[in-house]
Structures are given as C-alpha cells and as structure tokens.
Backbone of each chain as nested JSON, in Angstrom:
{
  "chains": [
    {"id": "A", "residues": [
      {"number": 1, "name": "MET", "atoms": {"N": [-26.195, -35.104, -64.633], "CA": [-27.102, -35.851, -63.78], "C": [-26.928, -35.438, -62.324]}},
      {"number": 2, "name": "LYS", "atoms": {"N": [-27.974, -35.672, -61.559], "CA": [-27.915, -35.313, -60.144], "C": [-27.943, -36.569, -59.292]}},
      {"number": 3, "name": "ALA", "atoms": {"N": [-27.286, -36.515, -58.163], "CA": [-27.393, -37.606, -57.19], "C": [-27.555, -36.976, -55.821]}},
      {"number": 4, "name": "ARG", "atoms": {"N": [-28.342, -37.628, -54.993], "CA": [-28.572, -37.118, -53.65], "C": [-28.072, -38.167, -52.671]}},
      {"number": 5, "name": "VAL", "atoms": {"N": [-27.205, -37.762, -51.771], "CA": [-26.676, -38.704, -50.786], "C": [-27.238, -38.341, -49.411]}},
      {"number": 6, "name": "HIS", "atoms": {"N": [-27.91, -39.298, -48.787], "CA": [-28.428, -39.11, -47.425], "C": [-27.441, -39.739, -46.457]}},
      {"number": 7, "name": "VAL", "atoms": {"N": [-26.901, -38.95, -45.56], "CA": [-25.976, -39.473, -44.554], "C": [-26.634, -39.352, -43.189]}},
      {"number": 8, "name": "THR", "atoms": {"N": [-26.795, -40.486, -42.51], "CA": [-27.457, -40.477, -41.2], "C": [-26.585, -41.205, -40.183]}},
      {"number": 9, "name": "LEU", "atoms": {"N": [-26.675, -40.771, -38.947], "CA": [-25.95, -41.463, -37.876], "C": [-26.541, -42.844, -37.679]}},
      {"number": 10, "name": "LYS", "atoms": {"N": [-25.677, -43.817, -37.408], "CA": [-26.173, -45.161, -37.139], "C": [-26.974, -45.173, -35.844]}},
      {"number": 11, "name": "PRO", "atoms": {"N": [-27.925, -46.102, -35.746], "CA": [-28.692, -46.203, -34.503], "C": [-27.736, -46.437, -33.335]}},
      {"number": 12, "name": "GLY", "atoms": {"N": [-27.985, -45.78, -32.225], "CA": [-27.153, -45.957, -31.051], "C": [-26.042, -44.942, -30.935]}},
      {"number": 13, "name": "VAL", "atoms": {"N": [-25.712, -44.269, -32.038], "CA": [-24.686, -43.228, -31.967], "C": [-25.324, -41.951, -31.423]}},
      {"number": 14, "name": "LEU", "atoms": {"N": [-24.676, -41.388, -30.428], "CA": [-25.207, -40.182, -29.785], "C": [-25.307, -39.039, -30.791]}},
      {"number": 15, "name": "ASP", "atoms": {"N": [-26.413, -38.298, -30.745], "CA": [-26.64, -37.221, -31.696], "C": [-26.957, -35.929, -30.941]}},
      {"number": 16, "name": "PRO", "atoms": {"N": [-25.915, -35.196, -30.522], "CA": [-26.147, -33.992, -29.718], "C": [-26.948, -32.933, -30.476]}},
      {"number": 17, "name": "GLN", "atoms": {"N": [-26.733, -32.86, -31.785], "CA": [-27.469, -31.862, -32.576], "C": [-28.966, -32.189, -32.582]}},
      {"number": 18, "name": "GLY", "atoms": {"N": [-29.261, -33.475, -32.78], "CA": [-30.66, -33.902, -32.757], "C": [-31.287, -33.66, -31.404]}},
      {"number": 19, "name": "ARG", "atoms": {"N": [-30.501, -33.874, -30.352], "CA": [-31.017, -33.655, -29.013], "C": [-31.327, -32.184, -28.771]}},
      {"number": 20, "name": "ALA", "atoms": {"N": [-30.454, -31.337, -29.277], "CA": [-30.677, -29.892, -29.121], "C": [-31.929, -29.455, -29.868]}},
      {"number": 21, "name": "VAL", "atoms": {"N": [-32.123, -29.999, -31.075], "CA": [-33.314, -29.658, -31.86], "C": [-34.565, -30.163, -31.144]}},
      {"number": 22, "name": "HIS", "atoms": {"N": [-34.483, -31.376, -30.614], "CA": [-35.612, -31.944, -29.873], "C": [-35.987, -31.034, -28.699]}},
      {"number": 23, "name": "HIS", "atoms": {"N": [-34.976, -30.624, -27.946], "CA": [-35.19, -29.766, -26.784], "C": [-35.84, -28.449, -27.212]}},
      {"number": 24, "name": "ALA", "atoms": {"N": [-35.364, -27.892, -28.313], "CA": [-35.913, -26.619, -28.795], "C": [-37.361, -26.778, -29.233]}},
      {"number": 25, "name": "LEU", "atoms": {"N": [-37.669, -27.921, -29.887], "CA": [-39.056, -28.161, -30.298], "C": [-39.952, -28.297, -29.065]}},
      {"number": 26, "name": "ASP", "atoms": {"N": [-39.444, -28.953, -28.023], "CA": [-40.186, -29.037, -26.767], "C": [-40.53, -27.632, -26.267]}},
      {"number": 27, "name": "GLY", "atoms": {"N": [-39.526, -26.774, -26.303], "CA": [-39.708, -25.412, -25.818], "C": [-40.694, -24.604, -26.638]}},
      {"number": 28, "name": "LEU", "atoms": {"N": [-40.862, -24.985, -27.894], "CA": [-41.804, -24.276, -28.77], "C": [-43.22, -24.833, -28.648]}},
      {"number": 29, "name": "GLY", "atoms": {"N": [-43.417, -25.802, -27.761], "CA": [-44.765, -26.318, -27.535], "C": [-45.077, -27.599, -28.285]}},
      {"number": 30, "name": "PHE", "atoms": {"N": [-44.049, -28.242, -28.83], "CA": [-44.292, -29.485, -29.573], "C": [-43.9, -30.722, -28.751]}},
      {"number": 31, "name": "ALA", "atoms": {"N": [-43.843, -30.552, -27.424], "CA": [-43.36, -31.647, -26.572], "C": [-44.19, -32.921, -26.749]}},
      {"number": 32, "name": "ASP", "atoms": {"N": [-45.503, -32.77, -26.911], "CA": [-46.359, -33.957, -27.04], "C": [-46.23, -34.616, -28.412]}},
      {"number": 33, "name": "ALA", "atoms": {"N": [-45.848, -33.833, -29.394], "CA": [-45.837, -34.352, -30.762], "C": [-44.524, -35.047, -31.116]}},
      {"number": 34, "name": "VAL", "atoms": {"N": [-43.416, -34.601, -30.516], "CA": [-42.101, -35.079, -30.973], "C": [-41.507, -36.068, -29.977]}},
      {"number": 35, "name": "ALA", "atoms": {"N": [-41.204, -37.266, -30.446], "CA": [-40.615, -38.292, -29.583], "C": [-39.099, -38.365, -29.756]}},
      {"number": 36, "name": "ASP", "atoms": {"N": [-38.622, -38.107, -30.955], "CA": [-37.182, -38.198, -31.176], "C": [-36.795, -37.403, -32.423]}},
      {"number": 37, "name": "VAL", "atoms": {"N": [-35.577, -36.895, -32.41], "CA": [-35.062, -36.14, -33.563], "C": [-33.648, -36.616, -33.855]}},
      {"number": 38, "name": "ARG", "atoms": {"N": [-33.369, -36.874, -35.108], "CA": [-32.002, -37.204, -35.532], "C": [-31.659, -36.264, -36.683]}},
      {"number": 39, "name": "VAL", "atoms": {"N": [-30.457, -35.722, -36.647], "CA": [-30.051, -34.799, -37.705], "C": [-28.94, -35.43, -38.543]}},
      {"number": 40, "name": "GLY", "atoms": {"N": [-29.162, -35.481, -39.827], "CA": [-28.154, -36.013, -40.737], "C": [-27.829, -35.003, -41.816]}},
      {"number": 41, "name": "LYS", "atoms": {"N": [-27.116, -35.468, -42.835], "CA": [-26.719, -34.579, -43.924], "C": [-27.353, -35.014, -45.235]}},
      {"number": 42, "name": "LEU", "atoms": {"N": [-27.594, -34.034, -46.055], "CA": [-28.142, -34.28, -47.378], "C": [-27.18, -33.632, -48.364]}},
      {"number": 43, "name": "ILE", "atoms": {"N": [-26.489, -34.451, -49.133], "CA": [-25.478, -33.918, -50.046], "C": [-25.963, -34.069, -51.483]}},
      {"number": 44, "name": "GLU", "atoms": {"N": [-26.115, -32.959, -52.165], "CA": [-26.585, -32.973, -53.548], "C": [-25.399, -32.814, -54.482]}},
      {"number": 45, "name": "LEU", "atoms": {"N": [-25.201, -33.816, -55.313], "CA": [-24.078, -33.81, -56.246], "C": [-24.572, -33.566, -57.661]}},
      {"number": 46, "name": "GLU", "atoms": {"N": [-23.927, -32.65, -58.34], "CA": [-24.178, -32.447, -59.769], "C": [-23.035, -33.155, -60.492]}},
      {"number": 47, "name": "LEU", "atoms": {"N": [-23.369, -34.251, -61.168], "CA": [-22.338, -35.12, -61.731], "C": [-22.346, -35.117, -63.245]}},
      {"number": 48, "name": "ALA", "atoms": {"N": [-21.197, -35.484, -63.828], "CA": [-21.129, -35.667, -65.277], "C": [-22.048, -36.821, -65.653]}},
      {"number": 49, "name": "ASP", "atoms": {"N": [-22.729, -36.674, -66.79], "CA": [-23.621, -37.746, -67.239], "C": [-22.841, -39.043, -67.384]}},
      {"number": 50, "name": "GLY", "atoms": {"N": [-23.457, -40.118, -66.945], "CA": [-22.825, -41.416, -67.096], "C": [-21.867, -41.78, -65.973]}},
      {"number": 51, "name": "THR", "atoms": {"N": [-21.803, -40.95, -64.927], "CA": [-20.965, -41.321, -63.781], "C": [-21.505, -42.63, -63.199]}},
      {"number": 52, "name": "PRO", "atoms": {"N": [-20.654, -43.662, -63.097], "CA": [-21.167, -44.945, -62.611], "C": [-21.513, -44.909, -61.129]}},
      {"number": 53, "name": "ALA", "atoms": {"N": [-22.465, -45.734, -60.749], "CA": [-22.898, -45.807, -59.356], "C": [-21.728, -46.169, -58.441]}},
      {"number": 54, "name": "GLU", "atoms": {"N": [-20.776, -46.944, -58.974], "CA": [-19.625, -47.35, -58.151], "C": [-18.788, -46.128, -57.759]}},
      {"number": 55, "name": "ALA", "atoms": {"N": [-18.687, -45.163, -58.689], "CA": [-17.905, -43.966, -58.383], "C": [-18.578, -43.173, -57.264]}},
      {"number": 56, "name": "ILE", "atoms": {"N": [-19.9, -43.065, -57.333], "CA": [-20.618, -42.334, -56.285], "C": [-20.446, -43.047, -54.947]}},
      {"number": 57, "name": "ASP", "atoms": {"N": [-20.517, -44.379, -54.999], "CA": [-20.335, -45.156, -53.782], "C": [-18.937, -44.933, -53.197]}},
      {"number": 58, "name": "GLU", "atoms": {"N": [-17.96, -44.843, -54.076], "CA": [-16.593, -44.614, -53.596], "C": [-16.465, -43.234, -52.947]}},
      {"number": 59, "name": "MET", "atoms": {"N": [-17.12, -42.223, -53.552], "CA": [-17.102, -40.877, -52.945], "C": [-17.674, -40.926, -51.529]}},
      {"number": 60, "name": "CYS", "atoms": {"N": [-18.767, -41.69, -51.374], "CA": [-19.407, -41.784, -50.057], "C": [-18.471, -42.429, -49.058]}},
      {"number": 61, "name": "ARG", "atoms": {"N": [-17.87, -43.557, -49.474], "CA": [-17.044, -44.3, -48.53], "C": [-15.769, -43.545, -48.168]}},
      {"number": 62, "name": "ARG", "atoms": {"N": [-15.197, -42.834, -49.154], "CA": [-13.91, -42.182, -48.904], "C": [-14.039, -40.794, -48.3]}},
      {"number": 63, "name": "LEU", "atoms": {"N": [-15.169, -40.126, -48.537], "CA": [-15.243, -38.748, -48.045], "C": [-16.58, -38.369, -47.404]}},
      {"number": 64, "name": "LEU", "atoms": {"N": [-17.67, -38.652, -48.082], "CA": [-18.942, -38.047, -47.665], "C": [-19.488, -38.609, -46.361]}},
      {"number": 65, "name": "ALA", "atoms": {"N": [-19.268, -39.904, -46.126], "CA": [-19.782, -40.505, -44.896], "C": [-18.638, -41.107, -44.091]}},
      {"number": 66, "name": "ASN", "atoms": {"N": [-18.751, -41.047, -42.796], "CA": [-17.831, -41.757, -41.914], "C": [-18.509, -43.079, -41.572]}},
      {"number": 67, "name": "THR", "atoms": {"N": [-18.096, -44.128, -42.282], "CA": [-18.866, -45.383, -42.191], "C": [-18.737, -46.074, -40.833]}},
      {"number": 68, "name": "VAL", "atoms": {"N": [-17.86, -45.565, -39.986], "CA": [-17.792, -46.128, -38.628], "C": [-19.065, -45.772, -37.848]}},
      {"number": 69, "name": "ILE", "atoms": {"N": [-19.522, -44.542, -38.026], "CA": [-20.674, -44.092, -37.241], "C": [-21.86, -43.683, -38.107]}},
      {"number": 70, "name": "GLU", "atoms": {"N": [-21.696, -43.664, -39.433], "CA": [-22.786, -43.164, -40.277], "C": [-23.186, -44.171, -41.364]}},
      {"number": 71, "name": "ASN", "atoms": {"N": [-24.453, -44.171, -41.68], "CA": [-24.953, -44.89, -42.849], "C": [-25.146, -43.889, -43.98]}},
      {"number": 72, "name": "TYR", "atoms": {"N": [-25.089, -44.382, -45.21], "CA": [-25.409, -43.488, -46.324], "C": [-26.298, -44.216, -47.329]}},
      {"number": 73, "name": "ARG", "atoms": {"N": [-27.039, -43.405, -48.054], "CA": [-27.942, -43.949, -49.059], "C": [-27.88, -43.016, -50.264]}},
      {"number": 74, "name": "VAL", "atoms": {"N": [-27.67, -43.58, -51.432], "CA": [-27.58, -42.757, -52.643], "C": [-28.917, -42.826, -53.374]}},
      {"number": 75, "name": "GLU", "atoms": {"N": [-29.414, -41.644, -53.736], "CA": [-30.69, -41.573, -54.456], "C": [-30.421, -40.936, -55.817]}},
      {"number": 76, "name": "LEU", "atoms": {"N": [-30.717, -41.675, -56.858], "CA": [-30.547, -41.14, -58.214], "C": [-31.923, -40.803, -58.771]}},
      {"number": 77, "name": "PRO", "atoms": {"N": [-32.249, -39.525, -58.858], "CA": [-33.615, -39.162, -59.291], "C": [-33.82, -39.417, -60.804]}}
    ]},
    {"id": "B", "residues": [
      {"number": 1, "name": "MET", "atoms": {"N": [-45.271, -42.227, -35.916], "CA": [-45.014, -41.991, -37.323], "C": [-43.685, -41.253, -37.501]}},
      {"number": 2, "name": "LYS", "atoms": {"N": [-43.14, -41.4, -38.698], "CA": [-41.876, -40.727, -38.979], "C": [-42.083, -39.645, -40.03]}},
      {"number": 3, "name": "ALA", "atoms": {"N": [-41.302, -38.602, -39.922], "CA": [-41.295, -37.592, -40.979], "C": [-39.849, -37.226, -41.249]}},
      {"number": 4, "name": "ARG", "atoms": {"N": [-39.567, -36.953, -42.492], "CA": [-38.213, -36.593, -42.884], "C": [-38.254, -35.182, -43.468]}},
      {"number": 5, "name": "VAL", "atoms": {"N": [-37.44, -34.308, -42.934], "CA": [-37.404, -32.943, -43.445], "C": [-36.076, -32.712, -44.15]}},
      {"number": 6, "name": "HIS", "atoms": {"N": [-36.153, -32.333, -45.425], "CA": [-34.952, -31.993, -46.196], "C": [-34.798, -30.484, -46.196]}},
      {"number": 7, "name": "VAL", "atoms": {"N": [-33.683, -29.999, -45.684], "CA": [-33.428, -28.558, -45.669], "C": [-32.251, -28.277, -46.593]}},
      {"number": 8, "name": "THR", "atoms": {"N": [-32.489, -27.452, -47.594], "CA": [-31.427, -27.152, -48.568], "C": [-31.277, -25.644, -48.723]}},
      {"number": 9, "name": "LEU", "atoms": {"N": [-30.07, -25.212, -48.997], "CA": [-29.842, -23.793, -49.245], "C": [-30.529, -23.386, -50.536]}},
      {"number": 10, "name": "LYS", "atoms": {"N": [-31.096, -22.195, -50.552], "CA": [-31.719, -21.696, -51.781], "C": [-30.655, -21.493, -52.854]}},
      {"number": 11, "name": "PRO", "atoms": {"N": [-31.069, -21.608, -54.11], "CA": [-30.107, -21.368, -55.196], "C": [-29.539, -19.954, -55.07]}},
      {"number": 12, "name": "GLY", "atoms": {"N": [-28.26, -19.824, -55.28], "CA": [-27.641, -18.503, -55.209], "C": [-27.025, -18.204, -53.858]}},
      {"number": 13, "name": "VAL", "atoms": {"N": [-27.43, -18.938, -52.828], "CA": [-26.829, -18.725, -51.508], "C": [-25.496, -19.468, -51.462]}},
      {"number": 14, "name": "LEU", "atoms": {"N": [-24.469, -18.736, -51.033], "CA": [-23.124, -19.321, -50.974], "C": [-23.1, -20.517, -50.026]}},
      {"number": 15, "name": "ASP", "atoms": {"N": [-22.427, -21.592, -50.438], "CA": [-22.374, -22.821, -49.642], "C": [-20.914, -23.234, -49.427]}},
      {"number": 16, "name": "PRO", "atoms": {"N": [-20.275, -22.651, -48.403], "CA": [-18.844, -22.944, -48.182], "C": [-18.597, -24.423, -47.893]}},
      {"number": 17, "name": "GLN", "atoms": {"N": [-19.517, -25.065, -47.199], "CA": [-19.343, -26.483, -46.881], "C": [-19.364, -27.315, -48.165]}},
      {"number": 18, "name": "GLY", "atoms": {"N": [-20.318, -27.002, -49.044], "CA": [-20.386, -27.699, -50.318], "C": [-19.136, -27.477, -51.153]}},
      {"number": 19, "name": "ARG", "atoms": {"N": [-18.628, -26.249, -51.083], "CA": [-17.421, -25.925, -51.838], "C": [-16.23, -26.723, -51.32]}},
      {"number": 20, "name": "ALA", "atoms": {"N": [-16.147, -26.861, -50.0], "CA": [-15.046, -27.629, -49.4], "C": [-15.139, -29.097, -49.805]}},
      {"number": 21, "name": "VAL", "atoms": {"N": [-16.368, -29.635, -49.808], "CA": [-16.554, -31.038, -50.2], "C": [-16.179, -31.211, -51.673]}},
      {"number": 22, "name": "HIS", "atoms": {"N": [-16.606, -30.264, -52.504], "CA": [-16.278, -30.311, -53.934], "C": [-14.76, -30.332, -54.125]}},
      {"number": 23, "name": "HIS", "atoms": {"N": [-14.083, -29.446, -53.422], "CA": [-12.625, -29.352, -53.521], "C": [-11.979, -30.665, -53.087]}},
      {"number": 24, "name": "ALA", "atoms": {"N": [-12.49, -31.246, -52.012], "CA": [-11.929, -32.504, -51.511], "C": [-12.158, -33.635, -52.511]}},
      {"number": 25, "name": "LEU", "atoms": {"N": [-13.335, -33.663, -53.139], "CA": [-13.608, -34.692, -54.15], "C": [-12.669, -34.522, -55.343]}},
      {"number": 26, "name": "ASP", "atoms": {"N": [-12.416, -33.265, -55.719], "CA": [-11.439, -33.009, -56.788], "C": [-10.097, -33.644, -56.426]}},
      {"number": 27, "name": "GLY", "atoms": {"N": [-9.688, -33.42, -55.187], "CA": [-8.414, -33.937, -54.731], "C": [-8.337, -35.449, -54.7]}},
      {"number": 28, "name": "LEU", "atoms": {"N": [-9.501, -36.084, -54.576], "CA": [-9.548, -37.547, -54.545], "C": [-9.626, -38.153, -55.946]}},
      {"number": 29, "name": "GLY", "atoms": {"N": [-9.582, -37.298, -56.967], "CA": [-9.562, -37.814, -58.326], "C": [-10.914, -37.819, -59.023]}},
      {"number": 30, "name": "PHE", "atoms": {"N": [-11.893, -37.132, -58.426], "CA": [-13.224, -37.105, -59.035], "C": [-13.492, -35.778, -59.747]}},
      {"number": 31, "name": "ALA", "atoms": {"N": [-12.412, -35.062, -60.096], "CA": [-12.581, -33.724, -60.679], "C": [-13.429, -33.749, -61.945]}},
      {"number": 32, "name": "ASP", "atoms": {"N": [-13.266, -34.786, -62.778], "CA": [-14.027, -34.85, -64.028], "C": [-15.489, -35.214, -63.798]}},
      {"number": 33, "name": "ALA", "atoms": {"N": [-15.753, -35.904, -62.708], "CA": [-17.114, -36.412, -62.478], "C": [-18.015, -35.399, -61.783]}},
      {"number": 34, "name": "VAL", "atoms": {"N": [-17.424, -34.553, -60.943], "CA": [-18.252, -33.707, -60.079], "C": [-18.27, -32.265, -60.574]}},
      {"number": 35, "name": "ALA", "atoms": {"N": [-19.454, -31.738, -60.852], "CA": [-19.579, -30.367, -61.323], "C": [-19.948, -29.419, -60.192]}},
      {"number": 36, "name": "ASP", "atoms": {"N": [-20.744, -29.9, -59.249], "CA": [-21.165, -29.025, -58.155], "C": [-21.608, -29.868, -56.965]}},
      {"number": 37, "name": "VAL", "atoms": {"N": [-21.428, -29.305, -55.77], "CA": [-21.85, -29.977, -54.541], "C": [-22.574, -28.974, -53.66]}},
      {"number": 38, "name": "ARG", "atoms": {"N": [-23.73, -29.382, -53.139], "CA": [-24.437, -28.548, -52.158], "C": [-24.713, -29.431, -50.948]}},
      {"number": 39, "name": "VAL", "atoms": {"N": [-24.485, -28.878, -49.775], "CA": [-24.713, -29.663, -48.558], "C": [-25.899, -29.093, -47.791]}},
      {"number": 40, "name": "GLY", "atoms": {"N": [-26.853, -29.945, -47.501], "CA": [-28.021, -29.536, -46.728], "C": [-28.185, -30.42, -45.509]}},
      {"number": 41, "name": "LYS", "atoms": {"N": [-29.342, -30.296, -44.882], "CA": [-29.609, -31.088, -43.684], "C": [-30.772, -32.038, -43.916]}},
      {"number": 42, "name": "LEU", "atoms": {"N": [-30.694, -33.142, -43.212], "CA": [-31.755, -34.14, -43.272], "C": [-32.187, -34.38, -41.832]}},
      {"number": 43, "name": "ILE", "atoms": {"N": [-33.385, -33.966, -41.497], "CA": [-33.848, -34.07, -40.114], "C": [-34.938, -35.127, -40.031]}},
      {"number": 44, "name": "GLU", "atoms": {"N": [-34.68, -36.163, -39.253], "CA": [-35.653, -37.245, -39.111], "C": [-36.4, -37.067, -37.798]}},
      {"number": 45, "name": "LEU", "atoms": {"N": [-37.714, -36.929, -37.903], "CA": [-38.55, -36.716, -36.719], "C": [-39.359, -37.965, -36.438]}},
      {"number": 46, "name": "GLU", "atoms": {"N": [-39.326, -38.382, -35.177], "CA": [-40.223, -39.449, -34.725], "C": [-41.378, -38.747, -34.023]}},
      {"number": 47, "name": "LEU", "atoms": {"N": [-42.565, -38.839, -34.642], "CA": [-43.692, -38.035, -34.161], "C": [-44.806, -38.909, -33.604]}},
      {"number": 48, "name": "ALA", "atoms": {"N": [-45.633, -38.303, -32.748], "CA": [-46.833, -38.983, -32.269], "C": [-47.749, -39.246, -33.458]}},
      {"number": 49, "name": "ASP", "atoms": {"N": [-48.389, -40.403, -33.469], "CA": [-49.304, -40.725, -34.568], "C": [-50.376, -39.643, -34.675]}},
      {"number": 50, "name": "GLY", "atoms": {"N": [-50.683, -39.284, -35.896], "CA": [-51.743, -38.308, -36.116], "C": [-51.288, -36.869, -36.03]}},
      {"number": 51, "name": "THR", "atoms": {"N": [-49.976, -36.637, -35.889], "CA": [-49.494, -35.252, -35.914], "C": [-49.857, -34.636, -37.262]}},
      {"number": 52, "name": "PRO", "atoms": {"N": [-50.59, -33.518, -37.253], "CA": [-51.02, -32.943, -38.542], "C": [-49.852, -32.35, -39.324]}},
      {"number": 53, "name": "ALA", "atoms": {"N": [-49.985, -32.365, -40.63], "CA": [-48.942, -31.823, -41.504], "C": [-48.669, -30.353, -41.188]}},
      {"number": 54, "name": "GLU", "atoms": {"N": [-49.713, -29.639, -40.736], "CA": [-49.537, -28.215, -40.418], "C": [-48.559, -28.027, -39.267]}},
      {"number": 55, "name": "ALA", "atoms": {"N": [-48.61, -28.954, -38.292], "CA": [-47.699, -28.858, -37.151], "C": [-46.259, -29.053, -37.607]}},
      {"number": 56, "name": "ILE", "atoms": {"N": [-46.064, -30.019, -38.504], "CA": [-44.701, -30.261, -39.008], "C": [-44.212, -29.036, -39.779]}},
      {"number": 57, "name": "ASP", "atoms": {"N": [-45.128, -28.471, -40.563], "CA": [-44.773, -27.284, -41.323], "C": [-44.385, -26.133, -40.396]}},
      {"number": 58, "name": "GLU", "atoms": {"N": [-45.117, -26.029, -39.288], "CA": [-44.803, -24.962, -38.331], "C": [-43.426, -25.187, -37.7]}},
      {"number": 59, "name": "MET", "atoms": {"N": [-43.108, -26.449, -37.386], "CA": [-41.774, -26.753, -36.839], "C": [-40.687, -26.298, -37.805]}},
      {"number": 60, "name": "CYS", "atoms": {"N": [-40.917, -26.569, -39.093], "CA": [-39.922, -26.196, -40.108], "C": [-39.747, -24.69, -40.156]}},
      {"number": 61, "name": "ARG", "atoms": {"N": [-40.878, -23.981, -40.203], "CA": [-40.804, -22.532, -40.366], "C": [-40.22, -21.844, -39.141]}},
      {"number": 62, "name": "ARG", "atoms": {"N": [-40.547, -22.375, -37.942], "CA": [-40.114, -21.705, -36.72], "C": [-38.727, -22.118, -36.262]}},
      {"number": 63, "name": "LEU", "atoms": {"N": [-38.304, -23.343, -36.616], "CA": [-37.015, -23.786, -36.072], "C": [-36.093, -24.49, -37.072]}},
      {"number": 64, "name": "LEU", "atoms": {"N": [-36.646, -25.451, -37.797], "CA": [-35.756, -26.357, -38.537], "C": [-35.089, -25.706, -39.741]}},
      {"number": 65, "name": "ALA", "atoms": {"N": [-35.804, -24.808, -40.387], "CA": [-35.23, -24.152, -41.568], "C": [-35.202, -22.645, -41.372]}},
      {"number": 66, "name": "ASN", "atoms": {"N": [-34.187, -22.007, -41.889], "CA": [-34.14, -20.551, -41.945], "C": [-34.674, -20.166, -43.318]}},
      {"number": 67, "name": "THR", "atoms": {"N": [-35.943, -19.785, -43.36], "CA": [-36.605, -19.615, -44.666], "C": [-36.075, -18.431, -45.468]}},
      {"number": 68, "name": "VAL", "atoms": {"N": [-35.228, -17.618, -44.86], "CA": [-34.618, -16.524, -45.628], "C": [-33.624, -17.102, -46.646]}},
      {"number": 69, "name": "ILE", "atoms": {"N": [-32.89, -18.112, -46.21], "CA": [-31.844, -18.643, -47.086], "C": [-32.029, -20.126, -47.423]}},
      {"number": 70, "name": "GLU", "atoms": {"N": [-33.022, -20.776, -46.796], "CA": [-33.171, -22.213, -47.0], "C": [-34.581, -22.602, -47.459]}},
      {"number": 71, "name": "ASN", "atoms": {"N": [-34.628, -23.616, -48.273], "CA": [-35.899, -24.257, -48.61], "C": [-36.035, -25.516, -47.778]}},
      {"number": 72, "name": "TYR", "atoms": {"N": [-37.285, -25.939, -47.553], "CA": [-37.459, -27.216, -46.869], "C": [-38.544, -28.019, -47.57]}},
      {"number": 73, "name": "ARG", "atoms": {"N": [-38.465, -29.326, -47.377], "CA": [-39.431, -30.229, -47.983], "C": [-39.7, -31.328, -46.969]}},
      {"number": 74, "name": "VAL", "atoms": {"N": [-40.97, -31.57, -46.689], "CA": [-41.332, -32.601, -45.721], "C": [-41.723, -33.86, -46.468]}},
      {"number": 75, "name": "GLU", "atoms": {"N": [-41.144, -34.979, -46.041], "CA": [-41.441, -36.267, -46.675], "C": [-42.06, -37.164, -45.606]}},
      {"number": 76, "name": "LEU", "atoms": {"N": [-43.263, -37.6, -45.855], "CA": [-43.938, -38.522, -44.931], "C": [-43.933, -39.912, -45.553]}},
      {"number": 77, "name": "PRO", "atoms": {"N": [-43.106, -40.822, -45.048], "CA": [-42.991, -42.134, -45.687], "C": [-44.227, -43.021, -45.395]}}
    ]}
  ]
}
C-alpha cells in the first residue's frame, strides 16, 4: 500500500525557501499573479499491506515532521 | 485562490533524501513496514483570482519543477 505524507510549515513560521521561490516568480513576470508561496515536503511511503494508521502517524511524529514548526497530513489513496 | 503543486522525482531517478529517511525509519523499528520512501516537494501558491491554469503550468515548467528529472501535478482545491 502507498501513503502520502504532506508536511507543511505552520502559519507564521518563516519560510525562506518559499520567499525565494516567490521572488523568482516575480522576476519571471508573475508578480501580479502570485501573492504568497510556501514550500513543504511530500513524502511518499511504500508500506507493507495492513500497516495501521497509528504506525504511519508515529513515523510522522517521530521523524517525518518537526511538530514544533510543521503540520502533517497523511493521505491514504 | 490557492493552488498546490506536487513535485516528485521521476521513477528511476536516485533519491538520496528518500533513502536517508528510509534508513532512519528502519532504525526506528519500522523496517518491516516500510518498503520504499521518496521525498518530493509540495509548493502552495496563493494566487490572484482567475489566474489561468496555463500560467500555473508555465510557473512549474520554468521554475518549480526540473522536468528533466521531476514530474509535477497541479491541484486546484
């Protein structure tokens, strides 16, 4: 089975990478179109069938996301 | 409006970051559960209302994704 984990910075946490991307998009002529950019991570896990949701949640809390500054969301397709 | 861009490495492209995460999950006791890990990017764009899909696609091709080694997918919620 596959699981997709979306890791995003919490609102209010400074995102220098997103700012750099925003600046670059401005430079490419998209200044009017783009108001804000945030860059997060997308982690695709190939898991053994029947892996419980709690185990995936534990992976997120212990390794994949830094819950002090990041939110995570698990998507099971 | 918001748009979410998922950028993932193409199949076959080496993913050292994913490999490191996989190794770390093994070390945390998830060796039996995890078969593979791939790490991509999740870019959240806050756009002016009415930004055409073609413009978002152009942003992806010109800046957000390296189409030689990465695939991208735009999600408009």
